[in-house]
N, C-alpha and C positions, 0 to 999 in steps of 0.2 A: 345477546343470546343467540340470534340467528347466525352470527359470525362464528361463534364457538361450535354451534351445531354443525355448520358446514365444514369446519376444520376437522371435527371429530369424524364426520362422515367420510371425508377425504382420506383421513388416516386409516379408517377401517377398510376402505376400498383398496388402498395401497397394500395393506397387510394381507388382504384376501388375494390380490393378484400375486403377491410374492409367494404366498402359500401354494397357489396353483402351479406356479412355475417350478417351485422346489419339488412338489409332489410329482409333476410331470417328468422332471429330470431324474428323480429317483426311480420312477417306474421304468424309464428307458435304460438307466444305468443297470438295473437289475434284470433286464430282459435281453437287451442287445449288448450292454457293456459300455463303460464310459468312452472308450476309443471309437465306438461306432454310434455315438449319440451326437447329433449336430444341434446347433442352436436353433436352426430352422425346425427340426423335429420337435424340440422342446416347446417352441412357440406354438406350433400346430397342436400339440397335445394339450397345452395349457389354454388354448383359445385366445392367444394374444399375438401381437406382431413381434418380429425379431427385435426391433428397437426397444420394445417394452422389456424384453428379457435383459438387454444390455443396460437399460436404465436402472434395473434392480441389481444386476450383477455385471459390472463393467469388465470383469476378467474371469478367466476360468477358475482361478484360485478361490475367488469369493463364492462362485457357484458350487464348486466341489466342497468347500467348507460348510456351506449351508446344507448341502445334500448329505454330507457325512453326519452332521448333527441330527438331521431329521431321521436318517437311517438308524443311528445309534439309539435314538429315543424309542423308535419302534422295535428295535432288536437289542435290548439292553444286555450287556455282558453279565454273567453270573455275579452275584454279590459276594465278594470275598469274605464277608463276615460269616458266611455259611461254613467256612473251613478254617479261617484264621484263628478262631478261638480254640481249636483243637491243639492240645499240648504235644501229643506224640506225632512224630514226623510221618509215619506210614498212613495212619488214618487221615491226616491232613492232606497228604498227597492224593490219597484215594478219593476223598470228597471233592477235591479240586478237579482232578481229571474227569470224574464222572460228570461234574457240572459243565466243564469246558466241552467235553465230547457231546453232551446233550445240546449245548449251544451250537456246536458245529452241525449237528443234525438239522437244526432249525434254519440255519443261515447258509448252508452249503452252496446252493446255486448262486447266491449273491456274492459270497466270498470268493468263489471260484472265478467269477467274472472280474472282480476287483483285482485279484492277483494276476489274472491273465493280462490285464491292461495296465498294470502298474508300471511297466517299462515303456509303455506307449504314451501314457498321459502322465507327465511329471507330477502334476498336482495330486493325482490318485496315488502315485508312488510315494509321495510325502505322507499321505494319510496312512498307507500301509507300513511305512517306516515307523510312524508313531505307534501303530499297533504292535509292531515287532519290539519296540522299546518297552511297551507295557508288558508283553509276554516275557521279555528278558528279566524284568524286575520281578515278575511272578515266579519265574523259574528260580531266581536267587532265593526268594522267600521259601519256596517249597522244598528246596534242597537243603535248607538249614537243618543241621543236626545229623545229616546222613554222611557217612564216611565210606571211602575217601571223598573228600569234598569236591575235588575237581571232576572226578568221574561221575559223581552223583549229580553235579550241576549240569554237565553235558548231557547225561541221560534224561534228566528232567526237562531240559530245553527241547530235546528231541521228542519226548513224549507229548509235549504241549503243542507241537507243530500241527497245523491243519493238514498238511500232506501226510504226516504220520497217521493221524486218525483216518484220513481218507484211504490210505493204503490198507490199513488193518481191517477197517469195517467195510468199505465199499469194494475194494479189489480182492481182499483175501477172505471176506465173508465172515469175519468175527462179529459177535454181538458187542454192544458197548461194554458190557460187564467183562467179557473175555478180553477185550482190548485193554481195558483198565488193568485187569489182573496181570497181563503180559508186561505192560509198562511198569507196574509196581515191581515186578521181579527184576526187570532191567535196571531200575534205579537203585533198588535196595540190595542187589547181589553184587558185592564188591569184586574186583578182579582177583584178589587174593582168595576169597572164598570159592570163586568159580574154578580157579586153578587147583585148589585143594580137592574140590569135588571131582574134577576130571582125573586127577592122579589116583583118587580112591575108587574110581569107577572100574 
């Protein structure tokens, strides 16, 4: 019984140390950025030695993976069920953009740092590439049923970009609702319709 208790206690201590390391790393990644976060700084923030960090995370990839999972759990992406059940394409797109833009509002500082350092820390770049693939699949789904397909897909992908939201809302001063309205018009106004409207103006 004593042996089992000791093993359980040891496992709990290891889990607690790992948790502290991950939380310290995430805190530094979201304040200084992954490229400016050293193992020494993580160890100091977590209250452990550098070798302890390496014992739990022998390479950068394993650390970034754990940090990514922790961050995503704390900042969950909007549930697609909120819009996927909508039959019509425009209400579905509107609901999705509103949810994604709301998420951007909450995670903007963190995401800006991750994107800034994606080219400097390959493992962070891999995480951002995975996110880009997720957004590409989302754009494919949201553009479904809108014609012409190719233009609608390109416009939808553009509308979902973090930098698109940042430009419209942060730099151009639009509200979230106004930014969504503008992107809806971009996606749903076909080149043919736009050309006809210009000719009739």
